[in-house]
C-alpha positions in Angstrom: 39.8 6.8 14.2 36.2 7.6 15.0 34.9 10.9 13.6 34.5 13.5 16.4 31.0 14.6 17.1 29.5 11.3 15.9 28.1 8.7 18.2 29.5 5.3 17.2 29.6 2.0 19.1 32.2 -0.7 19.0 30.1 -2.8 16.7 30.1 0.0 14.2 33.8 -0.5 13.4 33.5 -3.6 11.3 32.6 -3.1 7.6 29.2 -4.3 6.3 28.8 -6.7 3.4 27.0 -5.2 0.4 23.4 -6.4 -0.2 22.8 -9.0 -2.9 20.7 -7.4 -5.7 18.9 -10.6 -6.6 17.2 -10.8 -3.2 15.7 -7.3 -3.3 12.8 -8.3 -5.6 11.7 -10.9 -3.1 12.0 -8.8 0.0 8.5 -7.2 0.0 6.8 -10.5 -0.4 9.1 -12.3 2.0 8.5 -9.7 4.7 4.8 -10.7 4.8 5.7 -14.3 5.5 9.2 -14.5 7.0 11.7 -12.5 9.0 12.7 -9.6 6.8 16.2 -9.2 5.4 18.4 -6.3 6.2 18.5 -3.7 3.5 22.2 -3.2 4.0 23.7 -6.7 4.4 20.7 -9.0 3.7 21.1 -10.6 7.1 18.1 -11.6 9.0 16.3 -8.9 11.1 15.0 -10.6 14.2 11.4 -9.8 15.2 10.6 -8.9 18.8 13.6 -6.6 19.2 13.9 -3.8 21.7 11.4 -0.9 21.5 12.5 1.5 18.8 14.6 -1.1 17.0 14.6 -0.8 13.2 12.4 -3.2 11.2 14.5 -3.5 8.0 18.0 -3.1 9.4 19.7 -5.8 11.4 21.1 -5.0 14.8 24.7 -5.2 13.6 24.0 -2.7 10.8 21.9 -0.5 13.0 24.8 -0.1 15.3 26.9 1.3 12.4 24.4 4.2 11.8 26.1 7.4 12.7 23.9 10.1 14.1 24.9 13.8 13.8 25.8 14.9 17.3 26.9 18.2 18.7 28.9 20.2 17.9 27.5 20.5 14.4 27.7 23.0 11.5 24.7 25.4 12.0 24.3 25.6 8.2 24.2 21.9 7.2 24.1 20.0 10.4 27.3 18.0 9.8 29.2 17.1 13.0 32.2 19.2 13.6 35.5 18.1 15.2 36.2 18.9 18.7 38.5 21.8 17.7 36.2 23.9 15.7 36.7 27.6 16.3 33.8 29.2 18.2 31.7 31.3 15.9 32.6 29.4 12.7 29.5 29.6 10.4 30.4 27.2 7.6 32.1 23.8 7.3 33.8 22.3 4.3 30.6 20.7 3.1 28.7 24.0 2.6 31.7 26.3 1.9 30.7 28.9 -0.7 27.0 28.1 -0.3 25.9 31.6 0.9 22.8 30.2 2.5 19.6 32.2 2.4 18.1 30.0 5.1 18.8 30.5 8.8 19.9 27.0 10.0 20.1 23.4 8.9 20.1 20.1 10.6 20.5 16.4 9.6 19.7 13.2 11.4 22.4 10.7 10.2 25.4 10.4 8.0 24.8 9.0 4.5 26.6 5.7 5.0 26.0 2.0 5.4 22.4 1.2 6.4 21.3 4.9 6.2 22.4 5.0 2.6 20.7 1.6 1.9 17.4 2.9 3.3 17.4 5.9 1.0 18.6 3.9 -2.0 15.8 1.4 -1.5 13.3 4.1 -1.3 14.5 6.2 -4.3 15.6 3.5 -6.7 13.7 0.3 -5.8 10.3 1.7 -4.8 10.7 0.1 -1.3 8.3 2.2 0.6 8.4 0.1 3.7 11.8 1.6 4.5 10.0 4.8 5.5 9.1 3.1 8.8 12.8 2.9 9.7 13.4 6.4 8.4 10.7 7.7 10.8 12.2 5.7 13.7 15.6 7.2 13.1 14.1 10.7 13.0 12.6 9.9 16.4 16.1 9.3 17.7 17.4 12.6 16.4 16.4 15.3 18.9 18.1 18.1 17.1 16.1 17.5 13.9 12.8 17.1 15.9 13.4 20.4 17.6 13.7 22.2 14.4 10.7 20.5 12.9 8.2 20.9 15.8 5.6 23.6 15.2 6.9 24.2 11.6 5.5 24.0 8.1 7.6 21.3 6.4 8.2 22.0 2.8 9.4 19.1 0.7 11.8 19.6 -2.2 9.6 19.0 -5.3 10.4 16.7 -8.1 9.8 17.7 -11.7 6.3 16.3 -12.7 7.7 13.9 -15.3 10.1 12.4 -12.8 7.5 12.1 -10.1 5.1 10.3 -12.5 7.9 7.9 -13.4 8.8 7.1 -9.8 5.2 7.2 -8.6 5.9 9.5 -5.6 8.2 12.2 -4.4 10.6 10.7 -1.8 11.2 14.1 -0.2 7.4 14.5 0.5 7.3 11.0 2.1 10.3 11.8 4.2 8.7 15.1 5.3 5.6 13.2 6.4 7.9 10.8 8.4 9.5 13.8 10.1 6.1 15.4 10.8 4.9 12.3 12.5 8.1 11.8 14.5 7.8 15.5 15.6 4.3 15.0 16.9 2.2 16.0 13.9 -0.9 18.1 14.6 -0.3 17.8 18.4 2.8 20.0 18.0 1.5 22.1 15.1 3.8 20.3 12.6 2.4 19.8 9.1 3.6 19.2 5.5 2.7 21.6 2.7 3.7 21.4 -0.9 4.4 25.1 -1.3 7.0 24.7 -4.1 7.0 23.3 -7.6 9.9 22.4 -9.9 9.6 24.2 -13.2 12.9 23.1 -14.8 13.6 19.4 -15.6 17.2 19.5 -14.5 19.6 16.7 -15.1 20.6 14.5 -12.2 22.8 16.3 -9.6 24.5 13.1 -8.5 27.7 13.5 -10.5 27.9 17.3 -10.7 30.4 19.5 -8.9 29.3 22.4 -6.6 29.5 25.1 -9.3 27.6 23.0 -11.8 25.0 22.1 -9.3 24.3 25.7 -8.5 24.1 26.6 -12.2 21.9 23.6 -12.9 19.4 24.7 -10.3 19.2 28.4 -11.3 15.5 29.2 -11.5 14.5 25.5 -11.2 11.9 26.1 -8.5 8.9 28.4 -8.1 6.1 28.9 -5.7 3.2 26.4 -6.2 -0.1 27.8 -7.6 -2.3 29.2 -4.8 0.5 28.7 -2.2 0.3 31.1 0.7 3.0 31.9 3.2 2.8 33.5 6.7 5.8 35.5 7.8 4.9 34.6 11.4 5.4 30.8 10.8 8.6 28.7 10.7 9.2 26.9 7.4 11.6 24.0 7.1 12.6 22.8 3.6 13.0 19.0 3.7 15.0 16.7 1.5 16.5 13.2 1.7 20.2 14.0 1.6 22.4 17.1 2.0 25.2 17.0 -0.4 26.2 20.6 -1.4 23.0 22.3 -0.2 22.4 23.8 -3.7 18.9 22.3 -4.0 17.8 23.2 -0.5 19.2 26.7 -0.9 17.4 27.2 -4.2 14.1 26.2 -2.6 14.7 28.4 0.4 15.4 31.4 -1.9 11.9 31.0 -3.4 10.3 31.0 0.0 12.4 34.0 1.1 11.3 36.0 -1.9 7.7 35.0 -1.2 7.9 36.6 2.3 9.0 33.7 4.6 11.0 35.3 7.4 12.0 32.1 9.3 13.4 29.4 7.1 15.4 26.4 8.1 16.4 23.1 6.4 16.3 19.5 7.5 17.5 16.3 5.9 17.4 12.7 6.8 21.1 12.2 5.9 24.2 14.1 5.1 27.0 13.0 2.7 
């Protein structure tokens, strides 16, 4: 059964084949000379597609991408079922979170091609996937609404980890969102207001309680950072899992005097 609140086409019902790892290394070079391969199934991505079509995801896999549609949880942005009780504040994904931010939204679910785009960016230094991430943000009006006119604050990496990776993926994703939301034309900008002061272990395999403990006092205001209580601040990350990281960042901003704090992620899952 299709998940309520998620837009899904008939083509999205068939499972995708996993990408072949051996072909990832050749993708960047091949894209310069040949039709690129899909990051999700390694199928060909035809050039000259419709306006707004993804560049590194084939049409079949693009059809499987599940956008977060109303009704959604106001805290994390995950699509609710049709029978959610009016006035419910939290869903199962952010139960027990006690958010210090005001609202959260996400663009897509962390599945299939959306997951592949993030994995390529984070673990294979495939920066060209940012083009498709920006395109998908452009198709997510709820996220664009929350971002327009805001100061986008990326979740920071610990300096050692950022040096090892060569970039902070949350910062690059925040820049994608800022461009999709209109940039300077709409008063949307990215500011690195936070720093990570504790080199925490990976959150990937931790449960909710351990994640929260792992992130206690992990973030601080960046040197010379200034906040304006009159502005809207949106903490940006790649994926919402339990919300612990985003909530920890929002707590630092709240203590610094930010009155209007929201969160936005590219994916949820």
